[in-house]
N, CA, C and O of each residue as an XYZ file, in Angstrom:
324
protein
N     161.482    128.535     63.777
C     161.273    127.920     65.056
C     162.610    127.829     65.783
O     163.588    127.340     65.217
N     162.662    128.280     66.991
C     163.902    128.216     67.752
C     164.098    126.811     68.293
O     163.165    126.008     68.300
N     165.308    126.513     68.748
C     165.608    125.163     69.229
C     164.848    124.830     70.512
O     164.727    123.654     70.854
N     164.334    125.826     71.231
C     163.593    125.540     72.463
C     162.078    125.559     72.234
O     161.312    125.383     73.182
N     161.639    125.768     70.997
C     160.208    125.791     70.699
C     159.645    124.384     70.700
O     160.335    123.428     70.345
N     158.390    124.259     71.100
C     157.716    122.968     71.064
C     156.484    123.089     70.185
O     155.991    124.187     69.928
N     156.005    121.963     69.737
C     154.808    121.924     68.902
C     153.652    121.447     69.761
O     153.747    120.415     70.425
N     152.572    122.190     69.749
C     151.384    121.822     70.510
C     150.562    120.862     69.670
O     149.842    121.283     68.764
N     150.668    119.556     69.972
C     149.976    118.569     69.147
C     148.468    118.677     69.266
O     147.753    118.278     68.346
N     147.970    119.199     70.361
C     146.519    119.323     70.518
C     145.944    120.384     69.580
O     144.738    120.401     69.335
N     146.799    121.272     69.052
C     146.341    122.314     68.146
C     146.418    121.881     66.677
O     146.046    122.643     65.784
N     146.896    120.669     66.430
C     147.012    120.171     65.068
C     145.636    119.758     64.548
O     144.749    119.429     65.335
N     145.456    119.774     63.228
C     144.165    119.351     62.663
C     143.852    117.907     63.070
O     144.749    117.070     63.172
N     142.583    117.638     63.295
C     142.183    116.291     63.700
C     142.296    115.341     62.515
O     141.846    115.643     61.409
N     142.901    114.199     62.768
C     143.034    113.157     61.754
C     142.670    111.832     62.404
O     142.791    111.681     63.620
N     142.235    110.892     61.620
C     141.866    109.568     62.117
C     142.928    108.556     61.689
O     143.242    108.427     60.506
N     143.469    107.850     62.664
C     144.461    106.814     62.398
C     143.972    105.515     63.022
O     143.318    105.527     64.065
N     144.288    104.404     62.388
C     143.879    103.120     62.939
C     145.065    102.224     63.259
O     144.873    101.082     63.677
N     146.282    102.710     63.076
C     147.460    101.891     63.335
C     147.913    102.038     64.787
O     147.571    103.006     65.467
N     148.678    101.068     65.240
C     149.279    101.138     66.576
C     150.545    101.978     66.492
O     151.264    101.937     65.494
N     150.808    102.737     67.547
C     151.996    103.593     67.555
C     152.571    103.653     68.956
O     151.837    103.730     69.942
N     153.884    103.618     69.031
C     154.584    103.783     70.299
C     155.289    105.133     70.252
O     156.192    105.337     69.441
N     154.885    106.038     71.103
C     155.502    107.357     71.208
C     156.595    107.241     72.270
O     156.326    106.834     73.400
N     157.819    107.596     71.905
C     158.965    107.479     72.804
C     159.500    108.873     73.091
O     159.712    109.668     72.175
N     159.716    109.165     74.371
C     160.228    110.476     74.763
C     161.124    110.318     75.987
O     160.882    109.471     76.846
N     162.155    111.144     76.047
C     162.988    111.193     77.247
C     162.372    112.152     78.248
O     161.798    113.170     77.859
N     162.481    111.844     79.521
C     161.860    112.708     80.522
C     162.567    114.055     80.681
O     162.074    114.941     81.380
N     163.712    114.205     80.036
C     164.440    115.485     80.074
C     164.589    116.094     78.679
O     165.532    116.837     78.405
N     163.641    115.762     77.808
C     163.679    116.243     76.424
C     163.355    117.734     76.386
O     162.270    118.133     76.808
N     164.276    118.573     75.886
C     164.018    120.008     75.835
C     163.125    120.412     74.657
O     162.634    121.540     74.615
N     162.911    119.500     73.703
C     162.134    119.826     72.512
C     160.703    119.303     72.568
O     159.777    119.969     72.104
N     160.523    118.130     73.129
C     159.197    117.513     73.227
C     158.942    117.164     74.698
O     159.385    116.118     75.172
N     158.239    118.026     75.411
C     157.953    117.742     76.817
C     157.088    116.487     76.962
O     156.315    116.151     76.065
N     157.223    115.811     78.075
C     156.486    114.580     78.325
C     154.985    114.796     78.187
O     154.289    113.933     77.652
N     154.472    115.924     78.656
C     153.019    116.140     78.566
C     152.551    116.212     77.116
O     151.436    115.788     76.811
N     153.375    116.736     76.223
C     152.983    116.767     74.811
C     153.101    115.387     74.175
O     152.286    115.030     73.325
N     154.091    114.616     74.567
C     154.199    113.242     74.064
C     153.013    112.423     74.553
O     152.454    111.621     73.804
N     152.633    112.624     75.800
C     151.459    111.932     76.350
C     150.210    112.324     75.572
O     149.384    111.468     75.253
N     150.066    113.595     75.269
C     148.903    114.067     74.508
C     148.876    113.430     73.115
O     147.810    113.041     72.637
N     150.016    113.321     72.472
C     150.074    112.689     71.161
C     149.655    111.219     71.262
O     148.843    110.752     70.464
N     150.195    110.503     72.219
C     149.826    109.090     72.405
C     148.341    108.953     72.707
O     147.694    108.020     72.233
N     147.802    109.869     73.486
C     146.389    109.836     73.838
C     145.499    110.104     72.625
O     144.412    109.537     72.517
N     145.951    110.958     71.720
C     145.168    111.283     70.537
C     145.122    110.142     69.523
O     144.216    110.080     68.693
N     146.082    109.259     69.593
C     146.108    108.117     68.675
C     145.244    107.006     69.259
O     145.433    106.625     70.414
N     144.294    106.476     68.477
C     143.385    105.452     69.002
C     144.102    104.239     69.589
O     143.615    103.635     70.545
N     145.254    103.878     69.024
C     146.020    102.734     69.516
C     147.417    103.192     69.929
O     148.408    102.512     69.662
N     147.485    104.344     70.577
C     148.767    104.916     70.966
C     149.230    104.435     72.321
O     148.428    104.245     73.235
N     150.525    104.239     72.443
C     151.169    103.899     73.712
C     152.310    104.879     73.923
O     152.813    105.479     72.973
N     152.708    105.034     75.168
C     153.765    105.992     75.502
C     154.862    105.308     76.298
O     154.588    104.560     77.236
N     156.108    105.569     75.915
C     157.277    105.140     76.668
C     158.034    106.395     77.078
O     158.521    107.136     76.224
N     158.133    106.634     78.375
C     158.915    107.755     78.896
C     160.202    107.165     79.466
O     160.169    106.368     80.404
N     161.327    107.562     78.894
C     162.619    107.033     79.299
C     163.228    107.952     80.349
O     163.436    109.136     80.087
N     163.515    107.423     81.533
C     164.042    108.262     82.610
C     165.475    108.718     82.359
O     166.266    108.032     81.711
N     165.779    109.890     82.889
C     167.129    110.469     82.817
C     167.664    110.524     81.390
O     168.823    110.196     81.136
N     166.804    110.945     80.464
C     167.211    110.952     79.063
C     166.721    112.223     78.378
O     165.581    112.641     78.579
N     167.593    112.845     77.560
C     167.178    114.011     76.779
C     166.514    113.567     75.472
O     165.900    112.501     75.423
N     166.630    114.353     74.445
C     165.946    114.128     73.176
C     166.462    112.902     72.414
O     165.696    112.263     71.693
N     167.720    112.572     72.558
C     168.348    111.497     71.767
C     168.112    110.136     72.407
O     169.067    109.434     72.742
N     166.868    109.765     72.578
C     166.511    108.545     73.310
C     167.096    107.307     72.630
O     167.683    106.457     73.301
N     166.946    107.196     71.330
C     167.401    105.994     70.613
C     168.913    105.776     70.719
O     169.365    104.632     70.755
N     169.681    106.831     70.769
C     171.134    106.656     70.854
C     171.620    106.568     72.294
O     172.599    105.879     72.579
N     170.946    107.260     73.197
C     171.387    107.259     74.598
C     170.972    106.005     75.362
O     171.706    105.530     76.229
N     169.791    105.470     75.040
C     169.251    104.310     75.769
C     168.753    103.251     74.789
O     167.623    102.774     74.890
N     169.618    102.893     73.842
C     169.236    101.993     72.755
C     168.693    100.658     73.246
O     167.675    100.193     72.733
N     169.333    100.031     74.216
C     168.877     98.708     74.654
C     167.495     98.777     75.292
O     166.674     97.887     75.073
N     167.227     99.806     76.066
C     165.912     99.969     76.681
C     164.845    100.186     75.611
O     163.775     99.580     75.673
N     165.123    101.031     74.647
C     164.166    101.311     73.579
C     163.954    100.074     72.714
O     162.820     99.777     72.336
N     165.020     99.349     72.394
C     164.881     98.136     71.588
C     164.008     97.105     72.286
O     163.170     96.472     71.644
N     164.189     96.925     73.590
C     163.354     95.979     74.339
C     161.901     96.453     74.360
O     160.989     95.644     74.192
N     161.677     97.736     74.561
C     160.308     98.270     74.559
C     159.664     98.092     73.196
O     158.485     97.747     73.118
N     160.410     98.318     72.115
C     159.873     98.115     70.770
C     159.548     96.641     70.524
O     158.522     96.326     69.921
N     160.404     95.750     70.980
C     160.143     94.318     70.814
C     158.860     93.925     71.543
O     158.040     93.197     70.984
N     158.666     94.392     72.781
C     157.428     94.116     73.530
C     156.227     94.716     72.815
O     155.177     94.081     72.709
N     156.383     95.937     72.327
C     155.301     96.616     71.612
C     154.895     95.814     70.372
O     153.712     95.545     70.163
N     155.880     95.435     69.550
C     155.579     94.675     68.337
C     154.978     93.313     68.649
O     154.040     92.884     67.977
N     155.507     92.623     69.665
C     154.906     91.340     70.055
C     153.448     91.543     70.456
O     152.594     90.713     70.145
N     153.167     92.634     71.139
C     151.804     92.914     71.589
C     150.833     93.203     70.459
O     149.664     92.823     70.528
N     151.309     93.872     69.420
C     150.376     94.195     68.324
C     150.291     93.080     67.293
O     149.335     93.023     66.521
N     151.290     92.185     67.272
C     151.263     91.102     66.300
C     150.599     89.845     66.841
O     150.268     88.939     66.077
N     150.402     89.783     68.154
C     149.759     88.626     68.769
C     148.251     88.842     68.765
O     147.767     89.838     69.304
N     147.495     87.909     68.155
C     146.028     88.084     68.082
C     145.363     87.990     69.444
O     144.143     88.115     69.545
C-alpha cells in the first residue's frame, strides 16, 4: 500500500458493534479522507465523528488540547445515564 492509498471502509466485511466510538480525523488528512471517516462513524451504531479543521493526519499531536476536550465531552456523554 502506498502512502497515499486509502482504505474503503464501506467495502470491509460487515460486523456488529455495540460500543460507543469517537472517530477523529483532520480535514486535511492525506491518508483518511473526511468522507471515509464519516462513513466509518456512520457504520458504527454508536459512532460519532470529530473533524478537526486545518489539521493533517497527526491530529492528536497537532491539536492535542482540542482532541482532549472532545474526548472528555464524549466520555462524559457515554458515562452519564
